[in-house]
MARRO-38279 format. One record per residue (C-alpha): residue number from 0; x, y, z. Coordinates in nm, 2 decimals. Layout:
N
{seq->NUM; c1->X; c2->Y; c3->Z}
...
//
This chain:
215
{seq->0; c1->-7.08; c2->-10.70; c3->-2.58}
{seq->1; c1->-6.76; c2->-10.55; c3->-2.73}
{seq->2; c1->-6.97; c2->-10.31; c3->-2.94}
{seq->3; c1->-7.15; c2->-10.17; c3->-2.63}
{seq->4; c1->-6.82; c2->-10.14; c3->-2.44}
{seq->5; c1->-6.66; c2->-9.93; c3->-2.72}
{seq->6; c1->-6.96; c2->-9.69; c3->-2.72}
{seq->7; c1->-6.95; c2->-9.65; c3->-2.34}
{seq->8; c1->-6.58; c2->-9.57; c3->-2.36}
{seq->9; c1->-6.63; c2->-9.31; c3->-2.64}
{seq->10; c1->-6.91; c2->-9.14; c3->-2.44}
{seq->11; c1->-6.69; c2->-9.14; c3->-2.12}
{seq->12; c1->-6.39; c2->-8.98; c3->-2.30}
{seq->13; c1->-6.62; c2->-8.72; c3->-2.47}
{seq->14; c1->-6.78; c2->-8.64; c3->-2.13}
{seq->15; c1->-6.44; c2->-8.61; c3->-1.96}
{seq->16; c1->-6.30; c2->-8.35; c3->-2.21}
{seq->17; c1->-6.63; c2->-8.15; c3->-2.20}
{seq->18; c1->-6.59; c2->-8.13; c3->-1.82}
{seq->19; c1->-6.24; c2->-8.00; c3->-1.86}
{seq->20; c1->-6.36; c2->-7.72; c3->-2.09}
{seq->21; c1->-6.65; c2->-7.62; c3->-1.87}
{seq->22; c1->-6.43; c2->-7.61; c3->-1.55}
{seq->23; c1->-6.18; c2->-7.39; c3->-1.73}
{seq->24; c1->-6.45; c2->-7.13; c3->-1.79}
{seq->25; c1->-6.48; c2->-7.06; c3->-1.42}
{seq->26; c1->-6.15; c2->-6.87; c3->-1.38}
{seq->27; c1->-6.14; c2->-6.53; c3->-1.21}
{seq->28; c1->-6.02; c2->-6.23; c3->-1.41}
{seq->29; c1->-5.65; c2->-6.24; c3->-1.45}
{seq->30; c1->-5.42; c2->-5.94; c3->-1.48}
{seq->31; c1->-5.23; c2->-5.91; c3->-1.81}
{seq->32; c1->-4.85; c2->-5.90; c3->-1.81}
{seq->33; c1->-4.83; c2->-5.52; c3->-1.83}
{seq->34; c1->-5.06; c2->-5.46; c3->-1.53}
{seq->35; c1->-4.88; c2->-5.74; c3->-1.33}
{seq->36; c1->-4.54; c2->-5.58; c3->-1.40}
{seq->37; c1->-4.66; c2->-5.23; c3->-1.33}
{seq->38; c1->-4.80; c2->-5.33; c3->-0.99}
{seq->39; c1->-4.46; c2->-5.50; c3->-0.91}
{seq->40; c1->-4.28; c2->-5.17; c3->-0.99}
{seq->41; c1->-4.53; c2->-4.97; c3->-0.79}
{seq->42; c1->-4.47; c2->-5.20; c3->-0.49}
{seq->43; c1->-4.09; c2->-5.16; c3->-0.53}
{seq->44; c1->-4.11; c2->-4.78; c3->-0.55}
{seq->45; c1->-4.34; c2->-4.77; c3->-0.24}
{seq->46; c1->-4.08; c2->-4.97; c3->-0.04}
{seq->47; c1->-3.77; c2->-4.80; c3->-0.18}
{seq->48; c1->-3.87; c2->-4.43; c3->-0.16}
{seq->49; c1->-3.97; c2->-4.45; c3->0.21}
{seq->50; c1->-3.66; c2->-4.24; c3->0.30}
{seq->51; c1->-3.66; c2->-4.02; c3->-0.02}
{seq->52; c1->-3.60; c2->-3.65; c3->0.07}
{seq->53; c1->-3.93; c2->-3.47; c3->0.11}
{seq->54; c1->-3.81; c2->-3.11; c3->0.14}
{seq->55; c1->-3.78; c2->-2.85; c3->-0.13}
{seq->56; c1->-3.71; c2->-2.82; c3->-0.42}
{seq->57; c1->-4.02; c2->-2.98; c3->-0.56}
{seq->58; c1->-3.90; c2->-2.99; c3->-0.92}
{seq->59; c1->-3.74; c2->-3.33; c3->-1.02}
{seq->60; c1->-3.57; c2->-3.42; c3->-1.35}
{seq->61; c1->-3.57; c2->-3.79; c3->-1.43}
{seq->62; c1->-3.27; c2->-3.91; c3->-1.62}
{seq->63; c1->-3.17; c2->-4.27; c3->-1.72}
{seq->64; c1->-2.81; c2->-4.37; c3->-1.67}
{seq->65; c1->-2.82; c2->-4.64; c3->-1.93}
{seq->66; c1->-3.02; c2->-4.76; c3->-2.23}
{seq->67; c1->-3.28; c2->-5.02; c3->-2.17}
{seq->68; c1->-3.59; c2->-5.13; c3->-2.36}
{seq->69; c1->-3.81; c2->-5.08; c3->-2.05}
{seq->70; c1->-3.68; c2->-4.73; c3->-1.96}
{seq->71; c1->-4.01; c2->-4.57; c3->-2.07}
{seq->72; c1->-4.20; c2->-4.82; c3->-1.87}
{seq->73; c1->-4.02; c2->-4.74; c3->-1.55}
{seq->74; c1->-4.03; c2->-4.37; c3->-1.62}
{seq->75; c1->-4.41; c2->-4.37; c3->-1.64}
{seq->76; c1->-4.43; c2->-4.53; c3->-1.30}
{seq->77; c1->-4.17; c2->-4.29; c3->-1.15}
{seq->78; c1->-4.36; c2->-3.99; c3->-1.28}
{seq->79; c1->-4.68; c2->-4.12; c3->-1.14}
{seq->80; c1->-4.54; c2->-4.20; c3->-0.80}
{seq->81; c1->-4.35; c2->-3.88; c3->-0.75}
{seq->82; c1->-4.64; c2->-3.67; c3->-0.87}
{seq->83; c1->-4.87; c2->-3.83; c3->-0.60}
{seq->84; c1->-4.60; c2->-3.72; c3->-0.35}
{seq->85; c1->-4.64; c2->-3.36; c3->-0.45}
{seq->86; c1->-4.33; c2->-3.32; c3->-0.68}
{seq->87; c1->-4.33; c2->-3.16; c3->-1.03}
{seq->88; c1->-4.16; c2->-3.41; c3->-1.26}
{seq->89; c1->-4.01; c2->-3.38; c3->-1.61}
{seq->90; c1->-3.78; c2->-3.59; c3->-1.82}
{seq->91; c1->-3.42; c2->-3.46; c3->-1.85}
{seq->92; c1->-3.39; c2->-3.53; c3->-2.22}
{seq->93; c1->-3.68; c2->-3.30; c3->-2.29}
{seq->94; c1->-3.47; c2->-3.02; c3->-2.15}
{seq->95; c1->-3.16; c2->-3.09; c3->-2.36}
{seq->96; c1->-3.01; c2->-2.77; c3->-2.50}
{seq->97; c1->-3.18; c2->-2.56; c3->-2.24}
{seq->98; c1->-3.04; c2->-2.46; c3->-1.90}
{seq->99; c1->-3.21; c2->-2.62; c3->-1.60}
{seq->100; c1->-3.35; c2->-2.39; c3->-1.34}
{seq->101; c1->-3.19; c2->-2.35; c3->-1.00}
{seq->102; c1->-3.33; c2->-2.51; c3->-0.70}
{seq->103; c1->-3.42; c2->-2.85; c3->-0.86}
{seq->104; c1->-3.31; c2->-3.21; c3->-0.83}
{seq->105; c1->-3.19; c2->-3.47; c3->-1.08}
{seq->106; c1->-3.31; c2->-3.83; c3->-1.02}
{seq->107; c1->-3.09; c2->-4.07; c3->-1.21}
{seq->108; c1->-3.20; c2->-4.44; c3->-1.24}
{seq->109; c1->-3.05; c2->-4.75; c3->-1.39}
{seq->110; c1->-3.23; c2->-5.07; c3->-1.48}
{seq->111; c1->-3.01; c2->-5.36; c3->-1.39}
{seq->112; c1->-3.29; c2->-5.61; c3->-1.44}
{seq->113; c1->-3.65; c2->-5.57; c3->-1.52}
{seq->114; c1->-3.82; c2->-5.87; c3->-1.67}
{seq->115; c1->-4.10; c2->-6.13; c3->-1.66}
{seq->116; c1->-4.04; c2->-6.50; c3->-1.68}
{seq->117; c1->-4.24; c2->-6.82; c3->-1.68}
{seq->118; c1->-4.01; c2->-7.04; c3->-1.46}
{seq->119; c1->-4.24; c2->-7.34; c3->-1.41}
{seq->120; c1->-4.52; c2->-7.52; c3->-1.59}
{seq->121; c1->-4.73; c2->-7.77; c3->-1.39}
{seq->122; c1->-5.05; c2->-7.97; c3->-1.46}
{seq->123; c1->-5.35; c2->-8.02; c3->-1.24}
{seq->124; c1->-5.37; c2->-8.40; c3->-1.25}
{seq->125; c1->-5.29; c2->-8.62; c3->-1.54}
{seq->126; c1->-5.52; c2->-8.45; c3->-1.80}
{seq->127; c1->-5.58; c2->-8.13; c3->-1.60}
{seq->128; c1->-5.52; c2->-7.78; c3->-1.73}
{seq->129; c1->-5.16; c2->-7.66; c3->-1.74}
{seq->130; c1->-5.07; c2->-7.38; c3->-1.49}
{seq->131; c1->-4.78; c2->-7.15; c3->-1.54}
{seq->132; c1->-4.58; c2->-6.96; c3->-1.27}
{seq->133; c1->-4.54; c2->-6.60; c3->-1.37}
{seq->134; c1->-4.26; c2->-6.41; c3->-1.20}
{seq->135; c1->-4.14; c2->-6.05; c3->-1.22}
{seq->136; c1->-3.77; c2->-5.98; c3->-1.13}
{seq->137; c1->-3.67; c2->-5.62; c3->-1.06}
{seq->138; c1->-3.32; c2->-5.49; c3->-0.98}
{seq->139; c1->-3.29; c2->-5.11; c3->-0.99}
{seq->140; c1->-3.06; c2->-4.83; c3->-0.87}
{seq->141; c1->-3.14; c2->-4.47; c3->-0.80}
{seq->142; c1->-2.93; c2->-4.16; c3->-0.74}
{seq->143; c1->-3.06; c2->-3.82; c3->-0.64}
{seq->144; c1->-2.84; c2->-3.51; c3->-0.70}
{seq->145; c1->-2.89; c2->-3.14; c3->-0.63}
{seq->146; c1->-2.87; c2->-2.98; c3->-0.98}
{seq->147; c1->-2.70; c2->-2.66; c3->-0.87}
{seq->148; c1->-2.44; c2->-2.79; c3->-0.63}
{seq->149; c1->-2.39; c2->-3.14; c3->-0.77}
{seq->150; c1->-2.42; c2->-3.29; c3->-0.42}
{seq->151; c1->-2.55; c2->-3.64; c3->-0.39}
{seq->152; c1->-2.85; c2->-3.63; c3->-0.17}
{seq->153; c1->-2.98; c2->-4.00; c3->-0.17}
{seq->154; c1->-2.88; c2->-4.33; c3->-0.33}
{seq->155; c1->-3.05; c2->-4.66; c3->-0.33}
{seq->156; c1->-3.00; c2->-5.01; c3->-0.49}
{seq->157; c1->-3.31; c2->-5.23; c3->-0.46}
{seq->158; c1->-3.47; c2->-5.55; c3->-0.59}
{seq->159; c1->-3.81; c2->-5.70; c3->-0.58}
{seq->160; c1->-3.97; c2->-6.03; c3->-0.69}
{seq->161; c1->-4.33; c2->-6.11; c3->-0.73}
{seq->162; c1->-4.51; c2->-6.42; c3->-0.87}
{seq->163; c1->-4.85; c2->-6.57; c3->-0.93}
{seq->164; c1->-4.99; c2->-6.87; c3->-1.11}
{seq->165; c1->-5.19; c2->-6.84; c3->-1.44}
{seq->166; c1->-5.35; c2->-7.09; c3->-1.68}
{seq->167; c1->-5.13; c2->-7.16; c3->-1.98}
{seq->168; c1->-5.42; c2->-7.13; c3->-2.23}
{seq->169; c1->-5.46; c2->-6.76; c3->-2.12}
{seq->170; c1->-5.10; c2->-6.66; c3->-2.18}
{seq->171; c1->-5.14; c2->-6.54; c3->-2.54}
{seq->172; c1->-5.42; c2->-6.30; c3->-2.43}
{seq->173; c1->-5.20; c2->-6.16; c3->-2.14}
{seq->174; c1->-4.89; c2->-6.08; c3->-2.34}
{seq->175; c1->-4.80; c2->-5.77; c3->-2.55}
{seq->176; c1->-4.59; c2->-5.90; c3->-2.84}
{seq->177; c1->-4.47; c2->-5.54; c3->-2.92}
{seq->178; c1->-4.24; c2->-5.56; c3->-2.62}
{seq->179; c1->-4.01; c2->-5.86; c3->-2.55}
{seq->180; c1->-4.00; c2->-5.79; c3->-2.17}
{seq->181; c1->-4.38; c2->-5.84; c3->-2.16}
{seq->182; c1->-4.38; c2->-6.16; c3->-2.37}
{seq->183; c1->-4.13; c2->-6.41; c3->-2.22}
{seq->184; c1->-4.06; c2->-6.76; c3->-2.36}
{seq->185; c1->-4.27; c2->-7.04; c3->-2.22}
{seq->186; c1->-4.09; c2->-7.35; c3->-2.11}
{seq->187; c1->-4.24; c2->-7.70; c3->-2.17}
{seq->188; c1->-4.29; c2->-7.95; c3->-1.90}
{seq->189; c1->-4.05; c2->-8.24; c3->-2.00}
{seq->190; c1->-4.26; c2->-8.51; c3->-1.82}
{seq->191; c1->-4.58; c2->-8.41; c3->-1.98}
{seq->192; c1->-4.41; c2->-8.37; c3->-2.32}
{seq->193; c1->-4.35; c2->-8.75; c3->-2.34}
{seq->194; c1->-4.63; c2->-8.89; c3->-2.12}
{seq->195; c1->-4.93; c2->-8.72; c3->-2.28}
{seq->196; c1->-4.86; c2->-8.83; c3->-2.64}
{seq->197; c1->-4.80; c2->-9.18; c3->-2.52}
{seq->198; c1->-5.13; c2->-9.18; c3->-2.33}
{seq->199; c1->-5.32; c2->-9.03; c3->-2.62}
{seq->200; c1->-5.17; c2->-9.29; c3->-2.86}
{seq->201; c1->-5.27; c2->-9.57; c3->-2.62}
{seq->202; c1->-5.63; c2->-9.45; c3->-2.59}
{seq->203; c1->-5.66; c2->-9.40; c3->-2.97}
{seq->204; c1->-5.51; c2->-9.74; c3->-3.03}
{seq->205; c1->-5.75; c2->-9.90; c3->-2.79}
{seq->206; c1->-6.05; c2->-9.73; c3->-2.96}
{seq->207; c1->-5.93; c2->-9.85; c3->-3.31}
{seq->208; c1->-5.89; c2->-10.20; c3->-3.17}
{seq->209; c1->-6.24; c2->-10.20; c3->-3.02}
{seq->210; c1->-6.38; c2->-10.06; c3->-3.34}
{seq->211; c1->-6.24; c2->-10.34; c3->-3.56}
{seq->212; c1->-6.30; c2->-10.61; c3->-3.30}
{seq->213; c1->-6.67; c2->-10.52; c3->-3.30}
{seq->214; c1->-6.71; c2->-10.57; c3->-3.67}
//
């Protein structure tokens, strides 16, 4: 009788974990961290530049006011956004040593904060898959100046937060390890950290007991 019970228990556990694997394959396509952050920046620019001057000149120089690892990332989105609005855009540093033409603007920007975080890890049920909250935090400032007169035409300080929930097992595929701001640290759920090993030890101990009890 004990021998039969142990076999049933083993089959049940095997079936349970197989179900977890099969269910995990049903997930929809998830955006990687770079796309997720780019879309957050695009949304911020759309909201922030609503009152951006739309007259001439149409030539805009983009210039960072401080060093930041993600400057290039924001610049790409700024160029793309302003180009769709009909501006000709170039990077100010590309023109160093040469005199800027008259009738153009300088758009200065500063990244106060631009980062991704995984603020929370939760589990679906006791043995369910781990889900991670992914959050983008943006805090940027902009200043538009007439290059010839030096007059400030427009300033803006803005912030934007976006979040979604992703499976923890997919995180390695979503990150880009070349850039720290696209590969944040993953916190560990403290409750699960202690409960799961204890439950696994209990199950394994029970199986060992049943195995020897049946001999």
